[in-house]
C-alpha atoms as an extended CHARMM CRD file, in Angstrom:
* protein
*
       298  EXT
         1         1  UNK       CA              8.0840000000      -12.2160000000      -10.6120000000  PROA      1               0.0000000000
         2         2  UNK       CA              6.3720000000       -9.5520000000      -12.7500000000  PROA      2               0.0000000000
         3         3  UNK       CA              4.6570000000       -6.9490000000      -10.8650000000  PROA      3               0.0000000000
         4         4  UNK       CA              2.0770000000       -4.7880000000      -12.4760000000  PROA      4               0.0000000000
         5         5  UNK       CA             -1.4000000000       -2.8060000000      -12.1500000000  PROA      5               0.0000000000
         6         6  UNK       CA             -2.7940000000       -1.7680000000       -9.3290000000  PROA      6               0.0000000000
         7         7  UNK       CA             -2.8100000000       -3.2330000000       -5.7920000000  PROA      7               0.0000000000
         8         8  UNK       CA             -4.9230000000       -2.3520000000       -2.4880000000  PROA      8               0.0000000000
         9         9  UNK       CA             -3.2170000000       -1.4640000000        0.5750000000  PROA      9               0.0000000000
        10        10  UNK       CA             -5.7960000000       -3.4270000000        2.9670000000  PROA      10              0.0000000000
        11        11  UNK       CA             -7.1750000000       -1.5400000000        5.8790000000  PROA      11              0.0000000000
        12        12  UNK       CA             -7.8040000000       -3.4270000000        9.2720000000  PROA      12              0.0000000000
        13        13  UNK       CA            -11.4010000000       -3.8930000000       10.5060000000  PROA      13              0.0000000000
        14        14  UNK       CA            -12.4890000000       -3.7440000000       13.9590000000  PROA      14              0.0000000000
        15        15  UNK       CA            -15.3400000000       -5.2040000000       16.0950000000  PROA      15              0.0000000000
        16        16  UNK       CA            -17.3860000000       -3.4040000000       18.3680000000  PROA      16              0.0000000000
        17        17  UNK       CA            -15.3270000000       -4.3910000000       21.3470000000  PROA      17              0.0000000000
        18        18  UNK       CA            -11.9050000000       -3.1020000000       19.3670000000  PROA      18              0.0000000000
        19        19  UNK       CA            -10.6610000000       -6.6140000000       18.5230000000  PROA      19              0.0000000000
        20        20  UNK       CA            -10.0090000000       -7.4570000000       14.6870000000  PROA      20              0.0000000000
        21        21  UNK       CA            -12.4200000000       -8.3420000000       12.8640000000  PROA      21              0.0000000000
        22        22  UNK       CA            -11.3320000000      -11.1870000000       10.7250000000  PROA      22              0.0000000000
        23        23  UNK       CA            -15.1080000000      -11.8270000000        9.2190000000  PROA      23              0.0000000000
        24        24  UNK       CA            -15.1820000000       -8.2720000000        7.9470000000  PROA      24              0.0000000000
        25        25  UNK       CA            -11.7960000000       -8.3230000000        6.5530000000  PROA      25              0.0000000000
        26        26  UNK       CA            -12.9550000000      -11.8450000000        4.5320000000  PROA      26              0.0000000000
        27        27  UNK       CA            -16.0240000000       -9.3900000000        3.2420000000  PROA      27              0.0000000000
        28        28  UNK       CA            -13.7930000000       -6.9110000000        1.8580000000  PROA      28              0.0000000000
        29        29  UNK       CA            -11.3470000000       -9.2850000000        0.2450000000  PROA      29              0.0000000000
        30        30  UNK       CA            -14.1550000000      -11.0450000000       -1.4220000000  PROA      30              0.0000000000
        31        31  UNK       CA            -15.7130000000       -7.8420000000       -2.7210000000  PROA      31              0.0000000000
        32        32  UNK       CA            -12.3350000000       -6.7990000000       -3.8760000000  PROA      32              0.0000000000
        33        33  UNK       CA            -11.7600000000      -10.4330000000       -5.5330000000  PROA      33              0.0000000000
        34        34  UNK       CA            -14.5750000000       -9.3360000000       -8.0080000000  PROA      34              0.0000000000
        35        35  UNK       CA            -12.4390000000       -6.2280000000       -9.0790000000  PROA      35              0.0000000000
        36        36  UNK       CA             -9.6350000000       -6.2310000000      -11.2960000000  PROA      36              0.0000000000
        37        37  UNK       CA             -7.0310000000       -5.3520000000       -8.7520000000  PROA      37              0.0000000000
        38        38  UNK       CA             -3.7210000000       -6.9200000000       -9.1170000000  PROA      38              0.0000000000
        39        39  UNK       CA             -3.6470000000       -8.0190000000       -5.7010000000  PROA      39              0.0000000000
        40        40  UNK       CA             -3.2170000000       -6.9980000000       -1.9350000000  PROA      40              0.0000000000
        41        41  UNK       CA             -1.0090000000       -5.6270000000        0.6860000000  PROA      41              0.0000000000
        42        42  UNK       CA             -1.6880000000       -6.7240000000        4.0880000000  PROA      42              0.0000000000
        43        43  UNK       CA             -0.0370000000       -5.2320000000        6.9720000000  PROA      43              0.0000000000
        44        44  UNK       CA              0.9300000000       -2.0730000000        5.3730000000  PROA      44              0.0000000000
        45        45  UNK       CA              0.6130000000        1.3850000000        6.9100000000  PROA      45              0.0000000000
        46        46  UNK       CA             -3.2370000000        1.5120000000        5.6510000000  PROA      46              0.0000000000
        47        47  UNK       CA             -3.6280000000       -1.5990000000        7.8110000000  PROA      47              0.0000000000
        48        48  UNK       CA             -2.5630000000        0.2740000000       10.8920000000  PROA      48              0.0000000000
        49        49  UNK       CA              0.1290000000       -2.5330000000       11.2680000000  PROA      49              0.0000000000
        50        50  UNK       CA              2.2330000000       -0.6970000000       13.9640000000  PROA      50              0.0000000000
        51        51  UNK       CA             -1.0870000000       -0.6820000000       16.2240000000  PROA      51              0.0000000000
        52        52  UNK       CA             -1.2390000000       -4.2630000000       15.7720000000  PROA      52              0.0000000000
        53        53  UNK       CA             -0.2150000000       -7.0710000000       18.0760000000  PROA      53              0.0000000000
        54        54  UNK       CA              1.8830000000      -10.3050000000       16.9090000000  PROA      54              0.0000000000
        55        55  UNK       CA             -1.2710000000      -12.6250000000       17.2720000000  PROA      55              0.0000000000
        56        56  UNK       CA             -3.4320000000      -10.0130000000       15.4030000000  PROA      56              0.0000000000
        57        57  UNK       CA             -0.9010000000       -9.4880000000       12.5780000000  PROA      57              0.0000000000
        58        58  UNK       CA             -0.8420000000      -13.1090000000       12.0860000000  PROA      58              0.0000000000
        59        59  UNK       CA             -4.6340000000      -13.6250000000       12.0710000000  PROA      59              0.0000000000
        60        60  UNK       CA             -4.5270000000      -10.8900000000        9.1580000000  PROA      60              0.0000000000
        61        61  UNK       CA             -1.9360000000      -12.7830000000        7.3020000000  PROA      61              0.0000000000
        62        62  UNK       CA             -3.6130000000      -15.8830000000        7.2430000000  PROA      62              0.0000000000
        63        63  UNK       CA             -7.2410000000      -14.6010000000        6.4760000000  PROA      63              0.0000000000
        64        64  UNK       CA             -6.0930000000      -12.6790000000        3.5080000000  PROA      64              0.0000000000
        65        65  UNK       CA             -4.1190000000      -15.5110000000        2.3660000000  PROA      65              0.0000000000
        66        66  UNK       CA             -7.0230000000      -18.0820000000        2.5490000000  PROA      66              0.0000000000
        67        67  UNK       CA             -9.4450000000      -15.3080000000        1.2580000000  PROA      67              0.0000000000
        68        68  UNK       CA             -7.6560000000      -13.8560000000       -1.8480000000  PROA      68              0.0000000000
        69        69  UNK       CA             -8.9100000000      -15.2930000000       -5.1410000000  PROA      69              0.0000000000
        70        70  UNK       CA             -6.0810000000      -17.2850000000       -7.0080000000  PROA      70              0.0000000000
        71        71  UNK       CA             -4.0610000000      -15.2480000000       -9.2350000000  PROA      71              0.0000000000
        72        72  UNK       CA             -3.8150000000      -12.1650000000       -6.7720000000  PROA      72              0.0000000000
        73        73  UNK       CA             -0.6580000000      -11.1250000000       -5.7700000000  PROA      73              0.0000000000
        74        74  UNK       CA             -0.1030000000      -10.9750000000       -2.0080000000  PROA      74              0.0000000000
        75        75  UNK       CA              2.3750000000       -8.5390000000       -0.3270000000  PROA      75              0.0000000000
        76        76  UNK       CA              2.9860000000       -9.1020000000        3.4660000000  PROA      76              0.0000000000
        77        77  UNK       CA              4.0830000000       -5.8790000000        5.3630000000  PROA      77              0.0000000000
        78        78  UNK       CA              7.3390000000       -7.3540000000        7.4480000000  PROA      78              0.0000000000
        79        79  UNK       CA              9.0450000000       -4.2640000000        8.3830000000  PROA      79              0.0000000000
        80        80  UNK       CA             10.2950000000       -4.0770000000       11.9720000000  PROA      80              0.0000000000
        81        81  UNK       CA             12.6460000000       -1.7510000000       14.0240000000  PROA      81              0.0000000000
        82        82  UNK       CA             15.1310000000       -4.8450000000       14.2900000000  PROA      82              0.0000000000
        83        83  UNK       CA             16.8570000000       -6.4520000000       11.3620000000  PROA      83              0.0000000000
        84        84  UNK       CA             16.0510000000       -9.8990000000       13.3010000000  PROA      84              0.0000000000
        85        85  UNK       CA             12.4410000000       -9.1130000000       13.6030000000  PROA      85              0.0000000000
        86        86  UNK       CA             12.0130000000       -8.1570000000       10.0790000000  PROA      86              0.0000000000
        87        87  UNK       CA             13.7280000000      -11.6260000000        9.0660000000  PROA      87              0.0000000000
        88        88  UNK       CA             11.1280000000      -13.4430000000       11.0950000000  PROA      88              0.0000000000
        89        89  UNK       CA              8.2850000000      -11.6850000000        9.5260000000  PROA      89              0.0000000000
        90        90  UNK       CA              9.4890000000      -12.3120000000        6.2880000000  PROA      90              0.0000000000
        91        91  UNK       CA              9.8090000000      -16.2160000000        7.3420000000  PROA      91              0.0000000000
        92        92  UNK       CA              6.2830000000      -16.3900000000        8.3080000000  PROA      92              0.0000000000
        93        93  UNK       CA              5.0410000000      -14.6580000000        5.3550000000  PROA      93              0.0000000000
        94        94  UNK       CA              6.8640000000      -16.9370000000        3.2100000000  PROA      94              0.0000000000
        95        95  UNK       CA              5.3730000000      -19.9920000000        5.3950000000  PROA      95              0.0000000000
        96        96  UNK       CA              2.1220000000      -18.7090000000        4.7490000000  PROA      96              0.0000000000
        97        97  UNK       CA              2.6330000000      -18.6510000000        0.9060000000  PROA      97              0.0000000000
        98        98  UNK       CA              2.7330000000      -14.8100000000        0.4530000000  PROA      98              0.0000000000
        99        99  UNK       CA              4.6600000000      -13.8780000000       -2.8560000000  PROA      99              0.0000000000
       100       100  UNK       CA              6.7420000000      -10.9440000000       -1.7490000000  PROA      100             0.0000000000
       101       101  UNK       CA              7.6030000000       -9.2000000000        1.6320000000  PROA      101             0.0000000000
       102       102  UNK       CA              7.0250000000       -5.5470000000        1.9610000000  PROA      102             0.0000000000
       103       103  UNK       CA              9.7440000000       -4.0380000000        4.0840000000  PROA      103             0.0000000000
       104       104  UNK       CA              9.4290000000       -0.3800000000        5.4090000000  PROA      104             0.0000000000
       105       105  UNK       CA             12.6370000000        1.1080000000        6.6980000000  PROA      105             0.0000000000
       106       106  UNK       CA             13.7120000000        1.3580000000       10.4230000000  PROA      106             0.0000000000
       107       107  UNK       CA             13.1590000000        4.6620000000       11.7290000000  PROA      107             0.0000000000
       108       108  UNK       CA             13.2040000000        4.9590000000       15.4580000000  PROA      108             0.0000000000
       109       109  UNK       CA             16.9450000000        5.4960000000       16.0890000000  PROA      109             0.0000000000
       110       110  UNK       CA             16.7390000000        7.9800000000       12.5490000000  PROA      110             0.0000000000
       111       111  UNK       CA             20.1080000000        9.9210000000       13.3660000000  PROA      111             0.0000000000
       112       112  UNK       CA             21.8900000000        6.6580000000       12.7300000000  PROA      112             0.0000000000
       113       113  UNK       CA             20.5540000000        5.3440000000        9.8840000000  PROA      113             0.0000000000
       114       114  UNK       CA             22.9800000000        6.5690000000        7.2820000000  PROA      114             0.0000000000
       115       115  UNK       CA             22.6900000000        5.0270000000        3.8120000000  PROA      115             0.0000000000
       116       116  UNK       CA             25.1180000000        2.3010000000        4.6550000000  PROA      116             0.0000000000
       117       117  UNK       CA             23.0810000000        1.4310000000        7.7410000000  PROA      117             0.0000000000
       118       118  UNK       CA             19.7420000000        0.9320000000        5.5490000000  PROA      118             0.0000000000
       119       119  UNK       CA             21.6080000000       -0.7240000000        2.8810000000  PROA      119             0.0000000000
       120       120  UNK       CA             23.1440000000       -3.4120000000        5.3180000000  PROA      120             0.0000000000
       121       121  UNK       CA             19.9540000000       -3.8710000000        7.0080000000  PROA      121             0.0000000000
       122       122  UNK       CA             17.9060000000       -4.8280000000        3.7610000000  PROA      122             0.0000000000
       123       123  UNK       CA             20.9550000000       -6.9000000000        2.5290000000  PROA      123             0.0000000000
       124       124  UNK       CA             20.7040000000       -9.0050000000        5.4800000000  PROA      124             0.0000000000
       125       125  UNK       CA             16.9990000000       -9.2830000000        5.3850000000  PROA      125             0.0000000000
       126       126  UNK       CA             17.0100000000      -10.0820000000        1.5700000000  PROA      126             0.0000000000
       127       127  UNK       CA             19.6190000000      -12.6190000000        2.4330000000  PROA      127             0.0000000000
       128       128  UNK       CA             17.6390000000      -14.5750000000        4.8950000000  PROA      128             0.0000000000
       129       129  UNK       CA             14.0620000000      -14.1150000000        3.0110000000  PROA      129             0.0000000000
       130       130  UNK       CA             12.6550000000      -17.0780000000        1.3830000000  PROA      130             0.0000000000
       131       131  UNK       CA             10.3290000000      -14.6950000000       -0.5690000000  PROA      131             0.0000000000
       132       132  UNK       CA             11.5810000000      -11.8090000000       -2.7000000000  PROA      132             0.0000000000
       133       133  UNK       CA             11.5880000000       -8.5820000000       -0.6970000000  PROA      133             0.0000000000
       134       134  UNK       CA             10.1040000000       -4.9350000000       -1.8170000000  PROA      134             0.0000000000
       135       135  UNK       CA             11.6520000000       -1.9940000000       -0.1050000000  PROA      135             0.0000000000
       136       136  UNK       CA              9.1670000000        0.0920000000        0.9730000000  PROA      136             0.0000000000
       137       137  UNK       CA              9.9310000000        4.0020000000        1.5410000000  PROA      137             0.0000000000
       138       138  UNK       CA              7.1400000000        6.1370000000        3.3190000000  PROA      138             0.0000000000
       139       139  UNK       CA              9.0530000000        9.2990000000        4.7200000000  PROA      139             0.0000000000
       140       140  UNK       CA              5.7430000000       11.0600000000        5.4890000000  PROA      140             0.0000000000
       141       141  UNK       CA              5.3020000000        8.4120000000        8.0750000000  PROA      141             0.0000000000
       142       142  UNK       CA              9.1240000000        7.4290000000        9.0910000000  PROA      142             0.0000000000
       143       143  UNK       CA             11.0320000000       10.5610000000        8.2870000000  PROA      143             0.0000000000
       144       144  UNK       CA             13.3820000000        8.6710000000        6.1860000000  PROA      144             0.0000000000
       145       145  UNK       CA             13.5050000000        8.2080000000        2.4400000000  PROA      145             0.0000000000
       146       146  UNK       CA             15.4550000000        5.6670000000        0.3310000000  PROA      146             0.0000000000
       147       147  UNK       CA             17.4410000000        7.7180000000       -2.3840000000  PROA      147             0.0000000000
       148       148  UNK       CA             17.9100000000        6.4440000000       -5.6270000000  PROA      148             0.0000000000
       149       149  UNK       CA             21.6170000000        5.9800000000       -5.0980000000  PROA      149             0.0000000000
       150       150  UNK       CA             20.8620000000        3.7360000000       -2.2950000000  PROA      150             0.0000000000
       151       151  UNK       CA             17.9860000000        1.8030000000       -4.0880000000  PROA      151             0.0000000000
       152       152  UNK       CA             20.5160000000        1.2100000000       -7.2360000000  PROA      152             0.0000000000
       153       153  UNK       CA             22.7750000000       -0.6580000000       -4.4960000000  PROA      153             0.0000000000
       154       154  UNK       CA             20.2010000000       -2.5200000000       -3.0060000000  PROA      154             0.0000000000
       155       155  UNK       CA             18.5920000000       -3.3700000000       -6.3610000000  PROA      155             0.0000000000
       156       156  UNK       CA             22.0240000000       -5.4890000000       -7.0210000000  PROA      156             0.0000000000
       157       157  UNK       CA             20.7430000000       -7.8820000000       -4.6900000000  PROA      157             0.0000000000
       158       158  UNK       CA             19.0800000000      -10.7170000000       -6.7070000000  PROA      158             0.0000000000
       159       159  UNK       CA             16.1850000000      -11.1040000000       -4.0610000000  PROA      159             0.0000000000
       160       160  UNK       CA             15.2170000000       -7.5590000000       -3.6730000000  PROA      160             0.0000000000
       161       161  UNK       CA             13.0830000000       -7.1750000000       -6.6220000000  PROA      161             0.0000000000
       162       162  UNK       CA             11.5340000000       -3.5410000000       -6.1490000000  PROA      162             0.0000000000
       163       163  UNK       CA             10.3460000000       -0.5290000000       -4.1910000000  PROA      163             0.0000000000
       164       164  UNK       CA              7.1410000000        0.9890000000       -2.9850000000  PROA      164             0.0000000000
       165       165  UNK       CA              7.7980000000        4.8050000000       -3.1970000000  PROA      165             0.0000000000
       166       166  UNK       CA              5.0380000000        6.2780000000       -1.2720000000  PROA      166             0.0000000000
       167       167  UNK       CA              6.8110000000        9.8830000000       -1.3070000000  PROA      167             0.0000000000
       168       168  UNK       CA              4.6200000000       11.5420000000       -3.8940000000  PROA      168             0.0000000000
       169       169  UNK       CA              8.0740000000       12.7950000000       -5.3950000000  PROA      169             0.0000000000
       170       170  UNK       CA              7.5980000000       11.8130000000       -9.1040000000  PROA      170             0.0000000000
       171       171  UNK       CA             11.2370000000       13.3090000000       -9.8360000000  PROA      171             0.0000000000
       172       172  UNK       CA             12.4450000000       11.0570000000       -7.0000000000  PROA      172             0.0000000000
       173       173  UNK       CA             10.4920000000        8.1020000000       -8.5860000000  PROA      173             0.0000000000
       174       174  UNK       CA             12.0820000000        9.2660000000      -11.9760000000  PROA      174             0.0000000000
       175       175  UNK       CA             15.5360000000        8.9970000000      -10.3180000000  PROA      175             0.0000000000
       176       176  UNK       CA             15.0800000000        5.9080000000       -9.0770000000  PROA      176             0.0000000000
       177       177  UNK       CA             13.8980000000        4.2810000000      -12.5130000000  PROA      177             0.0000000000
       178       178  UNK       CA             17.0800000000        5.8130000000      -14.2230000000  PROA      178             0.0000000000
       179       179  UNK       CA             19.2220000000        4.4120000000      -11.5280000000  PROA      179             0.0000000000
       180       180  UNK       CA             18.0500000000        0.7610000000      -11.4700000000  PROA      180             0.0000000000
       181       181  UNK       CA             17.7200000000       -1.9620000000      -13.9520000000  PROA      181             0.0000000000
       182       182  UNK       CA             14.4690000000       -2.2680000000      -16.1230000000  PROA      182             0.0000000000
       183       183  UNK       CA             13.7380000000       -5.7010000000      -14.1730000000  PROA      183             0.0000000000
       184       184  UNK       CA             13.4310000000       -3.6270000000      -11.0910000000  PROA      184             0.0000000000
       185       185  UNK       CA              9.7410000000       -3.0120000000       -9.9080000000  PROA      185             0.0000000000
       186       186  UNK       CA              9.1660000000        0.4890000000       -9.0960000000  PROA      186             0.0000000000
       187       187  UNK       CA              5.2890000000        0.7660000000       -7.5330000000  PROA      187             0.0000000000
       188       188  UNK       CA              4.0710000000        4.2550000000       -6.2710000000  PROA      188             0.0000000000
       189       189  UNK       CA              1.9690000000        4.6040000000       -3.4320000000  PROA      189             0.0000000000
       190       190  UNK       CA              0.5090000000        8.0590000000       -3.8970000000  PROA      190             0.0000000000
       191       191  UNK       CA             -2.9030000000        8.1140000000       -5.9710000000  PROA      191             0.0000000000
       192       192  UNK       CA             -2.1430000000       11.8990000000       -6.8340000000  PROA      192             0.0000000000
       193       193  UNK       CA              0.9690000000       10.6850000000       -8.6970000000  PROA      193             0.0000000000
       194       194  UNK       CA              0.1110000000        7.4500000000      -10.6110000000  PROA      194             0.0000000000
       195       195  UNK       CA             -0.3090000000        8.7900000000      -14.2610000000  PROA      195             0.0000000000
       196       196  UNK       CA              3.0120000000       10.6720000000      -14.0350000000  PROA      196             0.0000000000
       197       197  UNK       CA              4.7300000000        8.1730000000      -12.5680000000  PROA      197             0.0000000000
       198       198  UNK       CA              3.4230000000        5.7260000000      -15.0230000000  PROA      198             0.0000000000
       199       199  UNK       CA              4.3880000000        7.8740000000      -17.5560000000  PROA      199             0.0000000000
       200       200  UNK       CA              8.0180000000        7.8150000000      -16.3420000000  PROA      200             0.0000000000
       201       201  UNK       CA              8.4420000000        4.0070000000      -16.1100000000  PROA      201             0.0000000000
       202       202  UNK       CA              6.7450000000        3.0260000000      -12.9040000000  PROA      202             0.0000000000
       203       203  UNK       CA              5.1600000000       -0.4450000000      -13.1600000000  PROA      203             0.0000000000
       204       204  UNK       CA              1.8860000000        0.4630000000      -11.1610000000  PROA      204             0.0000000000
       205       205  UNK       CA              0.9230000000        1.4790000000       -7.5540000000  PROA      205             0.0000000000
       206       206  UNK       CA             -0.1570000000        0.0910000000       -3.9770000000  PROA      206             0.0000000000
       207       207  UNK       CA             -2.9010000000        2.4510000000       -3.0220000000  PROA      207             0.0000000000
       208       208  UNK       CA             -4.8650000000        3.2300000000        0.3400000000  PROA      208             0.0000000000
       209       209  UNK       CA             -7.4280000000        4.9130000000       -1.9350000000  PROA      209             0.0000000000
       210       210  UNK       CA             -7.8080000000        1.4070000000       -3.7540000000  PROA      210             0.0000000000
       211       211  UNK       CA             -9.7770000000        0.3220000000       -0.6270000000  PROA      211             0.0000000000
       212       212  UNK       CA            -12.6200000000        2.6590000000       -1.4120000000  PROA      212             0.0000000000
       213       213  UNK       CA            -12.1810000000        3.2720000000       -4.9310000000  PROA      213             0.0000000000
       214       214  UNK       CA            -10.7840000000        0.0660000000       -6.5610000000  PROA      214             0.0000000000
       215       215  UNK       CA            -12.5630000000        0.0520000000       -9.8660000000  PROA      215             0.0000000000
       216       216  UNK       CA            -11.5950000000        3.9910000000      -10.5840000000  PROA      216             0.0000000000
       217       217  UNK       CA             -7.8560000000        3.2210000000       -9.6790000000  PROA      217             0.0000000000
       218       218  UNK       CA             -7.4450000000        0.0590000000      -12.0060000000  PROA      218             0.0000000000
       219       219  UNK       CA             -9.4860000000        2.0790000000      -14.6050000000  PROA      219             0.0000000000
       220       220  UNK       CA             -6.6940000000        4.8790000000      -14.6080000000  PROA      220             0.0000000000
       221       221  UNK       CA             -3.8580000000        2.2870000000      -14.8740000000  PROA      221             0.0000000000
       222       222  UNK       CA             -5.7560000000        0.4730000000      -17.8800000000  PROA      222             0.0000000000
       223       223  UNK       CA             -6.4080000000        3.8880000000      -19.4360000000  PROA      223             0.0000000000
       224       224  UNK       CA             -2.7280000000        4.5340000000      -19.6140000000  PROA      224             0.0000000000
       225       225  UNK       CA             -2.0330000000        1.0040000000      -20.4420000000  PROA      225             0.0000000000
       226       226  UNK       CA             -3.8300000000        1.1580000000      -23.3360000000  PROA      226             0.0000000000
       227       227  UNK       CA             -2.7540000000        4.6410000000      -24.3630000000  PROA      227             0.0000000000
       228       228  UNK       CA             -5.6220000000        6.7980000000      -24.1150000000  PROA      228             0.0000000000
       229       229  UNK       CA             -3.4030000000        9.4570000000      -22.4170000000  PROA      229             0.0000000000
       230       230  UNK       CA             -6.0830000000       12.2680000000      -22.3950000000  PROA      230             0.0000000000
       231       231  UNK       CA             -8.6730000000       10.2090000000      -20.5810000000  PROA      231             0.0000000000
       232       232  UNK       CA             -6.0540000000        8.9290000000      -18.4730000000  PROA      232             0.0000000000
       233       233  UNK       CA             -4.9460000000       12.7120000000      -17.4160000000  PROA      233             0.0000000000
       234       234  UNK       CA             -8.7970000000       13.4150000000      -16.7370000000  PROA      234             0.0000000000
       235       235  UNK       CA             -9.2690000000       10.6000000000      -14.3080000000  PROA      235             0.0000000000
       236       236  UNK       CA             -5.8000000000       11.2360000000      -12.8860000000  PROA      236             0.0000000000
       237       237  UNK       CA             -7.2620000000       14.7260000000      -11.7190000000  PROA      237             0.0000000000
       238       238  UNK       CA            -10.2950000000       13.0960000000      -10.4690000000  PROA      238             0.0000000000
       239       239  UNK       CA             -8.3560000000       10.6760000000       -8.0470000000  PROA      239             0.0000000000
       240       240  UNK       CA             -5.7650000000       13.3780000000       -7.4710000000  PROA      240             0.0000000000
       241       241  UNK       CA             -8.7250000000       15.4410000000       -5.7780000000  PROA      241             0.0000000000
       242       242  UNK       CA            -10.2150000000       12.2540000000       -4.2040000000  PROA      242             0.0000000000
       243       243  UNK       CA             -7.0570000000       11.2950000000       -2.5590000000  PROA      243             0.0000000000
       244       244  UNK       CA             -6.3660000000       14.8170000000       -1.4050000000  PROA      244             0.0000000000
       245       245  UNK       CA             -9.2130000000       14.9090000000        1.1270000000  PROA      245             0.0000000000
       246       246  UNK       CA            -10.0180000000       11.0130000000        1.6990000000  PROA      246             0.0000000000
       247       247  UNK       CA             -6.1870000000       10.0070000000        2.4510000000  PROA      247             0.0000000000
       248       248  UNK       CA             -4.0120000000       12.9950000000        2.8620000000  PROA      248             0.0000000000
       249       249  UNK       CA             -6.3190000000       15.1750000000        4.9180000000  PROA      249             0.0000000000
       250       250  UNK       CA             -8.2820000000       12.5930000000        6.7660000000  PROA      250             0.0000000000
       251       251  UNK       CA             -5.7440000000        9.8730000000        6.7310000000  PROA      251             0.0000000000
       252       252  UNK       CA             -7.1010000000        6.2300000000        7.7240000000  PROA      252             0.0000000000
       253       253  UNK       CA            -10.2660000000        7.1530000000        9.1280000000  PROA      253             0.0000000000
       254       254  UNK       CA            -10.8440000000        8.7730000000        5.7460000000  PROA      254             0.0000000000
       255       255  UNK       CA            -10.1900000000        5.6030000000        4.0450000000  PROA      255             0.0000000000
       256       256  UNK       CA            -12.2940000000        3.5100000000        6.3030000000  PROA      256             0.0000000000
       257       257  UNK       CA            -15.4080000000        5.9050000000        6.2920000000  PROA      257             0.0000000000
       258       258  UNK       CA            -15.0260000000        6.0780000000        2.5440000000  PROA      258             0.0000000000
       259       259  UNK       CA            -15.1760000000        2.2670000000        2.4830000000  PROA      259             0.0000000000
       260       260  UNK       CA            -18.1430000000        2.5470000000        4.8730000000  PROA      260             0.0000000000
       261       261  UNK       CA            -19.9340000000        4.8240000000        2.2750000000  PROA      261             0.0000000000
       262       262  UNK       CA            -19.4190000000        1.9610000000       -0.7590000000  PROA      262             0.0000000000
       263       263  UNK       CA            -20.3330000000       -0.9560000000        1.1310000000  PROA      263             0.0000000000
       264       264  UNK       CA            -17.0720000000       -2.2920000000        2.5230000000  PROA      264             0.0000000000
       265       265  UNK       CA            -16.5110000000       -2.3260000000        6.1660000000  PROA      265             0.0000000000
       266       266  UNK       CA            -14.1920000000        0.1130000000        7.1840000000  PROA      266             0.0000000000
       267       267  UNK       CA            -15.0270000000        1.2370000000       10.5340000000  PROA      267             0.0000000000
       268       268  UNK       CA            -13.2170000000        3.2400000000       13.0920000000  PROA      268             0.0000000000
       269       269  UNK       CA             -9.2920000000        3.2620000000       13.3720000000  PROA      269             0.0000000000
       270       270  UNK       CA             -7.7350000000        1.9420000000       16.3860000000  PROA      270             0.0000000000
       271       271  UNK       CA             -6.5330000000        4.4930000000       19.1370000000  PROA      271             0.0000000000
       272       272  UNK       CA             -4.8340000000        6.6670000000       19.6540000000  PROA      272             0.0000000000
       273       273  UNK       CA             -6.1770000000        7.4970000000       15.7890000000  PROA      273             0.0000000000
       274       274  UNK       CA             -9.6430000000        8.8870000000       16.2600000000  PROA      274             0.0000000000
       275       275  UNK       CA            -12.7850000000        8.5420000000       13.8650000000  PROA      275             0.0000000000
       276       276  UNK       CA            -13.8380000000       11.4400000000       11.7420000000  PROA      276             0.0000000000
       277       277  UNK       CA            -16.3860000000       13.9810000000       13.1200000000  PROA      277             0.0000000000
       278       278  UNK       CA            -19.5120000000       14.7480000000       11.6130000000  PROA      278             0.0000000000
       279       279  UNK       CA            -18.4860000000       17.6750000000        9.5830000000  PROA      279             0.0000000000
       280       280  UNK       CA            -15.2740000000       15.4310000000        7.9450000000  PROA      280             0.0000000000
       281       281  UNK       CA            -17.9200000000       12.7590000000        7.4070000000  PROA      281             0.0000000000
       282       282  UNK       CA            -20.1470000000       15.4490000000        5.6390000000  PROA      282             0.0000000000
       283       283  UNK       CA            -17.1580000000       16.5710000000        3.1850000000  PROA      283             0.0000000000
       284       284  UNK       CA            -16.1650000000       12.9670000000        2.5830000000  PROA      284             0.0000000000
       285       285  UNK       CA            -19.8970000000       11.9300000000        1.4570000000  PROA      285             0.0000000000
       286       286  UNK       CA            -20.2100000000       14.9480000000       -0.6260000000  PROA      286             0.0000000000
       287       287  UNK       CA            -16.8890000000       14.0680000000       -2.6590000000  PROA      287             0.0000000000
       288       288  UNK       CA            -18.0260000000       10.6130000000       -3.0270000000  PROA      288             0.0000000000
       289       289  UNK       CA            -21.2440000000       11.4230000000       -4.2800000000  PROA      289             0.0000000000
       290       290  UNK       CA            -19.7780000000       13.2510000000       -7.1960000000  PROA      290             0.0000000000
       291       291  UNK       CA            -17.9670000000       10.1900000000       -7.9440000000  PROA      291             0.0000000000
       292       292  UNK       CA            -20.1080000000        7.3670000000       -7.3350000000  PROA      292             0.0000000000
       293       293  UNK       CA            -23.5750000000        8.9350000000       -6.8530000000  PROA      293             0.0000000000
       294       294  UNK       CA            -25.3100000000        5.5810000000       -7.1860000000  PROA      294             0.0000000000
       295       295  UNK       CA            -23.0080000000        3.8570000000       -4.9320000000  PROA      295             0.0000000000
       296       296  UNK       CA            -22.8340000000        5.9060000000       -2.0910000000  PROA      296             0.0000000000
       297       297  UNK       CA            -24.8550000000        5.2560000000        1.1520000000  PROA      297             0.0000000000
       298       298  UNK       CA            -27.2880000000        8.4180000000        1.9660000000  PROA      298             0.0000000000
């Protein structure tokens, strides 16, 4: 499997009664199908996966698989606190035809999760998974980062094909790239670091920002790929500013409101996450109007 380009970390829309709205999810994926996004992640952090029931997760996986256009690479978020549950989730993703399982680090018993524990966990999951496994390091949420030395050991497993590194640490990304084989896929999860990460060898990115601004995220990757480095740096600066407000400061509620402003169906996040208040919405809309004035709803 060759992974390259920009992938959207899909959000989960909810109906007025708080239930998952699969029809709104279909609407969003149909629109993303018209872009040059390389594929999608269902049940990632941006998809509020930790706030969903098992039945809701399954409905989302089925809907995304059925709606995604041919040729889009599909990742299923499959990480759970136990190794056994993670294996079950990877098996379900395989049954539905997903291309790879994205497996975040377990984190609840953090003091016990020494490198050897995480390595044993991932190796067991990879042994049992019928589809390739992508490691997922997101220390801002889990408090646990996969270091380059650990990733290098895991890269030796034939069914572990890469990592999504959402740390935002470009130096750490570079260390991982240097420590792993050229066939190992390093994707980044921070829109603010896409260009420098590509410059040191990352293959692409899985981005929350791509849910609201897919064309601009893809454009950055294409400018880099075609060698238009000055234009790529300029666009990176713009996207870093957008990501700082929309993703870093306003989080999932910010991503969803930005989607609403651009014709996607974002809606509110699920409690205990709160929707944006009026001043936050105003700041976000003003930012979007500087980026996509014709596409932003008044």
